[in-house]
N, C-alpha and C positions, 0 to 999 in steps of 0.2 A: 410125211408132212401132212398136217391137217388141212381141211378146206380153208379155214381162216388164214392159216400161214401162207398157203398158195395164193390166196386172193391178195393179201398184203404185199406179197412179193411182186405181183403184177399190177398193183394199184397205180404206180407212177405211169406205166404204159397206158392203162385204161384212161386215166385223166388226160394224158397228152393227146390221145385219139379224140376224146370227147371235146376237149377245148378247141382243137383245130376244126372240128366239124361245127361247133356251136359259137365260138368266139366269146364265150361267157364262162368265167371262173365258177360262178354260183351254179349255173345250169350244168356245167361239166361235173361238178362235185355231186349234184343230185343224180345225174345219169350214172355215175360210178356207184353211188349208194343203191340205186335201183337194180343195178347189175348184181350187186352182192345179194340182194333179196331174192332175185331170180335164181342165182347160183345156189343159195341156201335151200330154196324150195325144190330144186331139181332132185329127183329120186335116184337118178343114175349118175355115176361118175363119168364125165366125158373122157374120150380117148386123149384129147389134148385140151388141157385146162386153158392154155393161152388162146387157142383158136375159139373155144367156147365163149370165154369172157370177152374177147375182142369183138366177136360177132354180136354178142348181146349188147355191149355198150354202143356199138355202131348203130344197131337197129333202134335202140332207145334214143340216141342222139338225132337220128334222122327224123323220128316222130316229133321230138321236141323242136327241131329246127323248122319243120313244116308249120307248126303253130306259131313259132317265134317270128316267122317271116311276115305274118299279118301284122303283128305288133310293131315290127320294125318299119313297115310301110307307113304307119301312123305316128312314128316317132317325131318328136319336136326337135327340129334342127338336125345337125350332123350326127349320125350314129357311128360310134367307134366300138371295137371290141373292149371288153373289160380288161384293164391292164394286168399283165402277168409279170410278176417280178422275178420268179424263178421257175423254170421248167423242171418238174421233178424227175423226168425221164431222161436218161443218158444212154447213148449207144455210140461208141467211138467210130464204128463203121459207117454210121449214117449221121454224123455230127453236122455236116454241111446241110443236108436235107432238113434236119430238125431245126437248125438255126434259120434257114431261109423261110420256112413255112410258118414261123411264129411271129414275124414282124407285123406291125400294124398294117403296112402296105400290102403284105401277102394275104393277111386275113381279110382285108377289104376286097382284094381281088377274088378271094374264095366266095365272097358274098354274091358275086355275079353268077356263080354256078348253081345249078339245080341241087336240091339236097342229095340226090343219088350221085350226081357227078362229083359233088364235093366229097362225099364219103369214099367213093372209089379212088379219087385223086389222093386223098389223105392216106388211105391204106396202102395204095400202090407206090406212089411217088415219094411219100415221106417215110413210111415205115417198112416198105419193101415186102409187103405180103404178096403171096402168089395168087394168080387169078382163081384157082379152085377155092381158096379160103375166102377171097373177096366175094365170089359168087354165092357162097354159103351165107356170108354175113349180110349181104344186101338182098338175098333171095331173088337173084336174077341168073340167067345163064352166063357161062364164061364168055361166050361171044358178045353178049350184050354188055358185059362189064368191060371188055376190051374196047368196044365202041365208046362207052362212057368215058373211059380213060383217055382215049384219043381226043375227044371233044374237050374234055376238061384241060388237058395239057395244052391244047391249042389256045384256049381262052386265057390261060395263065401266062403262056409265052407272049401273047400279044400285049398283055398289060405290064409285063416286067420291064424294068429299065435295062438299057444296053450294057451298062457297066456299073458295078457296085464297088464301093471302096472296101479295102480289106479292114480287118478288125482294128489293127494298130492305128491306121490312118484315121479311122472314125473316132477312136478314143482320143487321139491327140487333138483333132479338130474340135471335138466336144469339150475337151478341157479348156481350150482357148476360148470357146464360146461362153462357157459358164463363168470363166474368169472375167471376161469383158462384160457379161451380164451383171455380175455382182458389183462391178465398178461403175456400171451405167455408162459405158463408153460407146457412144453412138458410132463413131468411126471404126472402132475395133469390132463391133458387132456387124456393121455393114459389110466389111471385107470378108466375113465368113459366111454371108448369106448369098444364095443364088439370086440373080437379078429378079426372077419371078417367084421368089419364095412365098409360101402361103402359110399363114398361122391360123389354125382353126380349132374350135373347141366343141366338145360334146358335153352339153349341160342337161339335155333332155327336158329343158324348160324348168328345171328344178334348182338351178343355181345361176349366178351371174356369169355371163360368157366373157370372161377376161380375154381380151385380144382375139376375138373370133372374126373370121372372114377378112383378115387383113392381108393385102397383097403387096409385093414389091419390097426390095431390100431396104430402101429409105424409110418407108412407112413402118415396117416391122421393127427395124432397129430403133426408131424413135419411140414406138410403143413399149418395147422391152426396156429401154432406158428409163422411161417415165414410170413404169410400175414397180421397179425393183427398190428404189430408195424408200418410198413410204412403207412398202411391205417389210423391209428389214427394220425400219424405224419402230414398227409396232411389235417387233419380236419374231417376225416370220423367219423361217429357215428354209433354205434351198439345199436339199440333201441329194447329192449326186447318186444315181442308182440306175442300173440297167432296167429298161422297161421293154418287154417283149423282144428281148435279145438286142435291143438298140440302145445307144447312149441316151440317157434321159435323167429325170430327176423326180423326186417327191417333194412337193411344197407342203410345209407344215406350219400351223399357227404357233403362237408362243407356248402353248400347252403340249405341243408335239402331235396334235391331231392333224389328220390328213386333209389338206385343202384340195389338191389335185395332183395329177401325174403329167409329166411331159415326156414325149418320145420324139427323137430327132431322126428324120430321114436324111441321110447324107449320100450324095452322089457327085462325082466329078470334082471332089475337093471342096464342095460347098453344101450348106444346109438347104435342102429343097423344101421341106415341110416340117412344121412344128405342130404336133398333134397333142392337145391337152384334154384330159378327161376330168371333168369337174362335177359330173352327175353323182350326187351322194350315193345313189343306189348301186353304183358300179365301183365304189371304193371301200366298202365295208370289210372286204377280205384283206385290204392293205393295212388297216388299223382303224381305231376310233376316228370318226369323220368330223371335221370342223364345220361350223356354221359359216358357209362361204359368204352369205349376205352380210353377216356381222363383221367378218374380216374386211370385206370391201368397204363398208361404211367407215370402219376405223382407219383404213388405209387412205380413204379420201379425206378424212379429217386431218390426217398426218401430212397431207400435201399442202393444206392451207397454212399460210404464214401466221405465226402467233403474234399477238399484239405486243 
């Protein structure tokens, strides 16, 4: 097998490692590309291509994350990971760990870790790498890596919910939610929302923040019911789609361009959080991006009664 073929075979794994460390599709893709360049420039064939490439993409991702941290501290409004529609890497043995680690909630918990803790947690807890490989990847001793893993696991466990709905329950509840949303049924929406539900949006100051910072079942239900009718009236489409392994949707304008993505956090049989990403810089990988300001203006006009 040629180097290019070996790399292509491992590309899904490398992207999945980088995305969980970085929380950015575009930065993860850049890290994978940089890994390929380093692999191509290497004069010797590594004993284990998987170990070599995994270590390389991890080091690159740690460096990128350190500089990204500064930008995220200056970010306008709420910062969310770039939405991931499909995780390219599959491993039946670790399917639960892969699914748990890619949700918006999990990625936001990972933001609390230091870059080294995050890398060690991802390699160990998600992908099941051994400590000798992890030590080589992050250039620390095995003992130090074990300590990093313990600290990271403790932080993650403290922030995780006590009970998570199974996949079928989540899908059924999400289907009822989007049916009620399309119909604009306030009562139907309210009964599916947690009492302290939070609807929050990531616009980065570059798009209107539809329904951001709204708390409570009654308030969120009324906002949802109010925005759907004018959006549909102007040709908008709500396309059900899994987002970061969670029930969600892609909102598109009449031309099929991407307006935003929604991801639903579901716990104890209710929707706890609705996270929307509307920052156009975070949606380019999903498809051509809509002009959110223009869509909002048109939707507001559609709300007004005609003479």
